[in-house]
C-alpha positions in Angstrom: 2.6 27.9 -4.6 6.3 27.1 -3.9 8.9 28.4 -6.3 9.9 24.9 -7.4 6.3 24.3 -8.6 6.3 27.6 -10.5 9.6 26.7 -12.1 8.4 23.2 -13.0 5.5 24.8 -14.9 8.0 26.5 -17.1 10.1 23.4 -17.5 13.9 22.9 -18.0 14.6 26.3 -19.5 13.5 28.0 -16.2 15.8 25.7 -14.2 18.7 26.4 -16.5 18.0 30.2 -16.3 17.9 29.9 -12.5 21.2 28.0 -12.4 22.9 30.5 -14.6 21.5 33.4 -12.6 22.7 31.7 -9.4 26.2 31.4 -10.8 26.1 35.1 -11.8 25.0 36.2 -8.3 27.4 34.0 -6.3 28.9 30.7 -7.5 27.9 28.6 -4.4 24.2 29.5 -5.1 24.6 28.4 -8.7 26.3 25.2 -7.7 23.6 24.4 -5.1 20.9 25.1 -7.7 22.7 22.8 -10.2 23.1 20.0 -7.6 19.4 20.3 -6.7 18.2 20.2 -10.3 20.3 17.2 -11.2 19.6 15.4 -7.9 15.9 15.9 -8.1 15.7 14.6 -11.6 14.3 17.9 -13.0 16.9 18.0 -15.7 16.3 14.4 -16.9 19.7 13.2 -15.9 21.1 11.6 -12.8 18.5 9.7 -10.8 15.6 8.1 -12.7 13.2 9.0 -9.8 10.8 6.9 -7.8 10.4 3.1 -8.0 11.8 3.1 -11.5 15.1 4.2 -10.2 15.3 1.2 -7.8 14.0 -1.2 -10.3 16.6 0.0 -12.8 19.4 -0.5 -10.2 18.1 -4.0 -9.3 18.0 -5.0 -13.0 21.6 -3.7 -13.5 22.8 -5.6 -10.4 21.1 -8.8 -11.6 22.7 -8.4 -15.1 26.1 -8.0 -13.5 25.5 -11.1 -11.2 24.4 -13.1 -14.3 27.5 -12.0 -16.1 29.7 -13.0 -13.2 28.0 -16.4 -12.9 28.7 -17.1 -16.6 32.3 -16.1 -16.2 32.8 -18.2 -13.1 31.3 -21.3 -14.8 33.2 -20.8 -18.1 30.0 -19.7 -19.8 28.1 -22.8 -18.8 25.1 -23.1 -16.6 25.6 -23.6 -12.9 26.7 -27.2 -12.2 25.5 -27.8 -8.7 22.2 -25.9 -9.1 23.7 -23.1 -7.0 24.4 -19.6 -8.0 28.1 -20.0 -8.6 28.1 -23.7 -9.4 31.4 -25.2 -8.3 33.9 -22.4 -7.9 37.5 -23.3 -8.3 39.4 -24.2 -5.2 41.7 -21.6 -3.6 43.8 -24.2 -2.1 42.6 -23.3 1.5 39.9 -25.7 2.5 38.6 -23.5 5.4 38.4 -20.5 3.1 36.6 -22.5 0.4 34.1 -23.7 2.9 33.5 -20.2 4.2 33.2 -18.8 0.7 30.6 -21.5 -0.2 28.6 -20.9 3.0 28.7 -17.2 2.4 27.6 -17.5 -1.2 24.7 -19.8 -0.2 23.6 -17.3 2.4 23.8 -14.5 -0.1 21.8 -16.5 -2.6 19.1 -17.2 0.0 19.0 -13.5 1.0 18.7 -12.5 -2.7 15.9 -14.9 -3.2 14.1 -13.6 -0.1 14.6 -10.1 -1.2 13.1 -10.8 -4.6 10.1 -12.5 -3.0 9.7 -9.4 -0.7 9.8 -7.1 -3.7 7.2 -9.2 -5.5 4.9 -9.2 -2.5 5.4 -5.4 -2.2 4.5 -4.9 -5.9 1.5 -7.1 -5.5 0.3 -5.2 -2.4 0.8 -1.9 -4.2 -1.1 -3.1 -7.3 -3.8 -4.5 -5.2 -4.2 -1.3 -3.2 -4.3 0.7 -6.4 -6.8 -1.6 -8.0 -9.1 -1.6 -4.9 -9.0 2.2 -4.9 -10.0 2.3 -8.6 -12.8 -0.2 -8.0 -14.1 1.9 -5.0 -14.0 5.0 -7.1 -15.8 3.3 -9.9 -18.5 2.0 -7.6 -19.0 5.3 -5.9 -19.3 7.5 -9.1 -22.7 8.3 -10.4 -24.0 6.3 -13.3 -23.8 8.4 -16.5 -26.6 6.4 -18.2 -29.2 6.7 -15.5 -30.5 10.2 -14.8 -32.1 11.4 -11.5 -35.8 11.2 -11.5 -37.5 14.5 -12.5 -38.5 16.7 -9.7 -42.3 16.7 -8.9 -44.1 20.0 -8.3 
């Protein structure tokens, strides 16, 4: 059993003790231990871990984009049906055209990425459900007993 698994059995106090001990032995060891515990999520801070971490980041990014959209449109819904609606002109027609094309491309990429994430979640859910159903089909029935052995 690796030492990380043993320390995980004892919980956060073991990781804190190891970090303090590492600083007492030699400060780079303590610093490395501290970085490892925070980075791996063992201390409950830093990364959220797994899919939840990416989902949280995507939600935060979406909230920021929604806030920016409302700011660009003066708090109103998008006028042209696009993400940014009609952005104010910069005075440079070539730049405005480039900006609009880039924003349309980014909207399309965002939509495609959301669809990809949905397909990925669906595939994962389907795989888990299929595995559950296979396990359920293959387990012995608890209500039916094996026929008695004949002598």
